[in-house]
C-alpha positions as CSV (number, residue, x, y, z in Angstrom):
1,M,-47.8,48.6,34.0
2,K,-45.4,46.0,34.9
3,A,-46.4,42.6,35.4
4,A,-44.0,39.3,35.6
5,L,-44.6,35.9,33.8
6,V,-43.3,33.0,36.3
7,L,-42.7,29.8,34.3
8,M,-42.6,26.5,36.5
9,A,-40.0,24.4,34.8
10,A,-38.2,22.5,37.2
11,G,-40.4,19.3,37.1
12,L,-39.0,16.0,36.1
13,G,-41.9,15.3,33.6
14,S,-41.3,11.7,34.8
15,R,-44.7,10.3,33.1
16,Y,-43.9,11.8,29.8
17,G,-40.6,9.9,29.5
18,G,-38.1,12.7,29.2
19,N,-38.0,16.5,29.8
20,K,-40.9,17.9,28.1
21,Q,-40.2,21.4,29.0
22,V,-37.5,21.4,26.3
23,D,-39.1,19.3,23.8
24,G,-39.3,21.2,20.7
25,V,-43.1,20.6,19.4
26,G,-43.3,23.8,17.1
27,P,-43.0,23.9,13.3
28,N,-39.2,25.0,13.5
29,G,-38.4,23.3,17.0
30,E,-40.3,25.8,19.4
31,I,-40.9,24.6,22.9
32,L,-44.3,25.2,24.6
33,M,-42.8,28.0,26.9
34,E,-42.0,29.8,23.8
35,Y,-45.7,30.3,23.0
36,S,-46.7,31.2,26.5
37,I,-43.6,33.8,26.4
38,H,-44.7,35.1,23.1
39,D,-48.5,35.4,24.3
40,A,-47.3,37.1,27.6
41,I,-45.1,39.8,25.9
42,R,-47.9,40.8,23.3
43,A,-50.4,40.8,26.4
44,G,-48.1,43.5,27.9
45,F,-46.0,41.2,30.7
46,T,-42.6,43.0,31.2
47,K,-40.3,40.6,33.2
48,V,-39.9,36.6,32.3
49,V,-38.6,34.6,35.3
50,F,-37.6,31.0,34.6
51,I,-38.0,28.6,37.6
52,I,-35.6,25.8,36.7
53,K,-33.1,23.2,37.8
54,E,-29.5,24.3,37.8
55,D,-28.6,21.7,35.5
56,I,-30.8,22.8,32.4
57,V,-29.7,26.5,32.8
58,E,-27.5,26.1,29.7
59,L,-30.1,24.1,27.6
60,V,-32.9,26.8,28.5
61,D,-30.5,29.8,27.5
62,R,-29.7,28.1,24.3
63,L,-33.6,27.2,23.4
64,C,-34.7,30.5,24.3
65,G,-33.1,32.8,27.4
66,N,-30.4,34.0,24.9
67,Y,-32.8,35.7,22.3
68,L,-34.9,36.9,25.0
69,K,-32.3,38.9,26.5
70,N,-32.6,41.1,23.5
71,A,-36.5,41.1,23.5
72,K,-38.6,44.1,24.1
73,T,-42.0,44.4,25.6
74,A,-45.0,45.5,23.9
75,D,-44.0,49.1,24.4
76,G,-40.4,48.7,23.0
77,A,-38.7,48.8,26.6
78,P,-36.3,45.7,27.2
79,L,-37.7,42.6,28.7
80,E,-36.4,41.4,32.0
81,V,-35.2,37.8,32.1
82,C,-34.1,36.2,35.4
83,Y,-33.4,32.6,36.4
84,A,-34.4,31.4,39.7
85,M,-33.3,27.9,41.0
86,Q,-35.7,25.3,42.8
87,S,-33.3,23.3,44.7
88,Y,-33.1,22.3,48.2
89,D,-30.5,24.9,49.2
90,S,-33.7,27.0,49.5
91,V,-35.8,24.8,51.9
92,P,-35.7,26.6,55.4
93,D,-32.8,25.5,57.5
94,F,-35.0,23.8,60.0
95,Y,-36.1,21.2,57.8
96,E,-33.4,18.3,56.8
97,I,-33.8,16.9,53.6
98,P,-34.4,12.8,54.1
99,A,-32.2,10.2,52.8
100,G,-33.8,9.1,49.3
101,R,-35.8,12.2,48.7
102,T,-34.9,13.0,44.9
103,K,-38.4,14.9,43.9
104,P,-38.4,18.8,44.3
105,F,-41.2,20.1,47.0
106,G,-43.9,21.2,44.4
107,T,-45.6,24.4,43.0
108,V,-45.6,26.4,46.4
109,H,-41.7,25.7,46.9
110,A,-41.2,26.6,43.1
111,V,-42.8,30.0,43.0
112,L,-41.0,31.1,46.6
113,C,-37.8,30.4,45.0
114,A,-38.5,33.2,42.5
115,R,-39.6,35.7,45.4
116,E,-36.2,37.6,45.2
117,Y,-37.0,38.3,41.6
118,I,-40.6,39.6,41.7
119,S,-42.0,43.2,43.2
120,E,-44.7,43.5,40.7
121,P,-48.2,41.6,40.0
122,F,-47.3,38.4,38.5
123,C,-48.9,35.5,36.9
124,V,-47.5,31.5,37.5
125,I,-47.9,29.1,34.9
126,N,-46.7,25.4,34.1
127,A,-43.7,25.8,31.3
128,D,-45.2,22.5,29.4
129,D,-48.5,23.4,29.1
130,Y,-50.2,25.7,26.0
131,Y,-52.7,28.2,27.4
132,G,-53.6,30.4,24.6
133,V,-53.4,33.9,23.4
134,D,-56.6,35.2,25.3
135,A,-55.7,33.5,28.5
136,F,-52.8,35.9,28.9
137,R,-54.6,38.9,27.8
138,T,-57.2,38.0,30.2
139,I,-54.9,37.6,33.4
140,Y,-53.1,40.6,32.5
141,E,-55.9,43.0,32.4
142,E,-57.1,41.3,35.8
143,L,-53.8,41.8,37.5
144,Q,-53.8,45.8,36.5
145,H,-56.7,46.3,39.0
146,M,-56.3,43.4,41.5
147,P,-56.1,44.6,45.2
148,Q,-52.7,44.1,46.8
149,S,-53.6,41.6,49.5
150,G,-56.2,38.9,49.9
151,H,-56.8,38.5,46.4
152,A,-56.0,36.4,43.5
153,A,-57.1,35.2,40.3
154,M,-57.0,32.1,37.9
155,V,-58.0,30.8,34.5
156,G,-60.3,28.2,34.2
157,Y,-60.8,25.7,31.7
158,L,-63.6,22.8,31.0
159,L,-62.4,19.4,32.6
160,K,-63.3,17.7,29.2
161,N,-60.6,19.9,27.3
162,T,-58.0,18.9,29.5
163,V,-57.9,15.3,29.9
164,S,-55.5,12.7,27.9
165,E,-56.7,9.7,25.9
166,N,-53.3,8.2,27.0
167,G,-53.6,8.0,30.7
168,T,-54.5,9.6,33.9
169,V,-54.1,13.3,34.7
170,T,-53.9,15.5,37.6
171,R,-56.3,18.5,37.7
172,G,-57.4,21.2,40.3
173,V,-61.0,20.3,40.3
174,C,-63.2,23.6,41.3
175,Q,-66.2,24.7,42.9
176,T,-67.1,28.1,41.7
177,E,-70.0,30.5,42.4
178,N,-70.8,34.1,41.1
179,G,-67.3,34.1,39.2
180,L,-65.5,33.4,42.3
181,L,-63.5,30.2,43.6
182,T,-65.2,28.5,46.3
183,G,-63.2,25.4,46.5
184,I,-60.8,23.5,45.0
185,R,-59.7,19.8,45.0
186,E,-56.4,18.7,43.9
187,T,-57.6,15.3,41.9
188,M,-55.4,12.4,41.1
189,K,-55.8,10.0,38.4
190,I,-58.4,11.4,36.2
191,R,-59.1,9.1,33.6
192,L,-61.1,9.7,30.2
193,F,-62.7,6.4,28.8
194,P,-63.5,5.4,25.5
195,D,-67.0,6.1,26.0
196,G,-66.4,9.7,26.8
197,T,-67.1,9.8,30.4
198,I,-64.5,11.0,32.9
199,A,-63.9,9.8,36.1
200,D,-61.7,10.1,39.3
201,T,-60.2,6.6,39.6
202,S,-57.8,7.4,42.6
203,G,-60.4,5.4,45.0
204,D,-61.6,2.0,44.8
205,V,-64.6,3.0,43.0
206,P,-64.4,5.6,40.0
207,Q,-66.1,8.8,40.8
208,L,-67.6,10.3,37.4
209,L,-66.7,13.9,36.8
210,D,-69.1,16.0,34.9
211,G,-66.6,17.6,31.7
212,E,-68.2,21.0,32.0
213,T,-66.7,21.4,35.5
214,V,-64.1,24.3,35.5
215,V,-60.4,22.9,36.6
216,S,-57.2,24.9,37.3
217,M,-54.3,24.3,35.3
218,N,-52.0,26.3,37.1
219,L,-52.6,29.6,35.6
220,W,-52.5,32.0,38.6
221,G,-52.6,35.7,39.0
222,F,-51.0,37.1,42.4
223,Q,-49.7,40.4,43.9
224,P,-46.3,39.7,45.6
225,E,-47.8,40.2,49.1
226,I,-48.9,36.4,48.5
227,F,-45.2,35.4,49.4
228,A,-45.9,35.6,52.9
229,A,-48.6,33.4,52.6
230,L,-46.8,30.9,50.6
231,D,-43.7,31.0,52.9
232,D,-45.8,30.4,56.1
233,Y,-47.7,27.5,54.2
234,F,-44.5,25.6,53.1
235,R,-42.9,26.0,56.2
236,A,-46.1,24.3,58.0
237,F,-46.2,21.7,55.1
238,L,-42.6,20.8,56.0
239,C,-43.3,20.8,59.6
240,S,-46.2,18.1,59.1
241,L,-43.9,15.8,56.9
242,K,-42.7,12.2,58.2
243,P,-39.3,11.1,57.4
244,E,-41.0,8.4,55.1
245,D,-42.9,11.1,53.3
246,I,-40.1,11.8,50.4
247,K,-42.0,12.1,47.7
248,A,-45.0,14.6,49.3
249,E,-45.3,17.8,47.4
250,C,-46.7,21.1,48.7
251,L,-49.0,22.1,45.5
252,L,-50.5,25.8,44.8
253,P,-54.0,24.5,44.4
254,T,-54.0,22.9,47.7
255,M,-52.7,25.8,49.7
256,V,-55.3,28.0,47.4
257,G,-58.0,25.9,48.6
258,D,-56.7,26.0,52.4
259,E,-56.8,29.9,52.1
260,L,-59.9,29.8,50.7
261,A,-61.3,27.8,53.5
262,A,-59.6,30.1,56.0
263,G,-61.0,33.1,54.6
264,R,-57.7,34.8,53.9
265,L,-58.0,34.6,50.0
266,Q,-60.8,35.7,47.5
267,V,-59.9,34.0,44.1
268,K,-61.5,35.6,40.7
269,V,-62.4,32.9,38.1
270,L,-61.8,33.8,34.6
271,S,-62.1,32.3,31.4
272,S,-60.4,32.1,28.1
273,A,-61.8,31.6,24.6
274,D,-58.9,29.4,23.5
275,R,-58.1,25.8,24.5
276,W,-55.5,24.5,26.6
277,F,-53.5,21.6,25.5
278,G,-50.4,20.0,27.1
279,M,-48.1,16.9,27.1
280,T,-48.7,14.6,30.1
281,Y,-47.6,11.6,28.2
282,H,-45.2,11.0,25.4
283,E,-47.9,9.8,23.1
284,D,-49.6,13.3,23.6
285,R,-47.0,14.8,21.4
286,A,-48.3,14.0,17.7
287,A,-51.2,16.0,18.6
288,V,-49.8,19.0,20.2
289,K,-47.5,19.1,17.2
290,E,-50.5,19.3,15.2
291,E,-52.5,21.7,17.0
292,L,-49.2,24.0,16.8
293,R,-48.9,23.7,13.0
294,K,-52.3,24.8,12.6
295,L,-52.2,27.7,15.0
296,H,-49.2,28.9,12.6
297,E,-51.1,28.2,9.7
298,Q,-54.2,30.2,10.5
299,G,-51.8,33.3,11.5
300,V,-52.4,33.1,15.2
301,Y,-48.2,33.0,15.5
302,P,-45.6,34.0,12.8
303,A,-44.0,31.8,10.8
304,T,-41.3,31.1,13.3
305,L,-41.0,32.1,17.1
306,K,-37.2,31.9,16.8
307,R,-35.3,35.3,16.5
């Protein structure tokens, strides 16, 4: 069955102190999205869609795009590779970009930028996260029988396994019931304290969070019918903005939560046997590098992903 992997790689990575999407952390300089692509292909995915900024096309081509053009799917067919540009050119004409805005418009807009390349079930991920082999196998299997309208899926991870010792993180904190998502709240400034406690520090008083809570790491499974809802949501978001909102972003977890609340979407929560890790801060790099080295050493990955 055809399925597309959509990699959101247009973010600036401001907290990381550089473009973490193209930072080679594998034993042979592999970047994190190469692991996701490798895992997705062996799970059965037949297409890879990069969502990037125009100024890094040549870089992504050189790092992994060129060899992927000769890659094969699990059944031996040519892998389809597409580039979608996240830019202000794709913002609806009715909205005037305010002076001083430099940030992209967020993950809802990012996925919409890939619309013309997708006609099959698809999985959306962050390019700068490691999700694990089992996560892609799990979401691919779900996509094979997911109803076409009003349904989605996500792979959830435990909050305690997604925090950083080096600063705060943003996570989609989930409420679940009987394997379904009942609510999700994009929570900023989640901090891991030295004593192991985790709290939302975005308010005046820190709010303790349970480390066993399921969180979204932006690993979503959708049918292409979701694009109509994404488009409506993004347009409503733009209409709600004030001229001074030059950093506001339209985020997938928030959109999913609003669609859930309106009764227009049902989201199945899947779990993975693998551990997530990523690089929010530059100080996270050494730990990620060591984790990847171990995975190669254990045979989870071949000696090199470079081809």
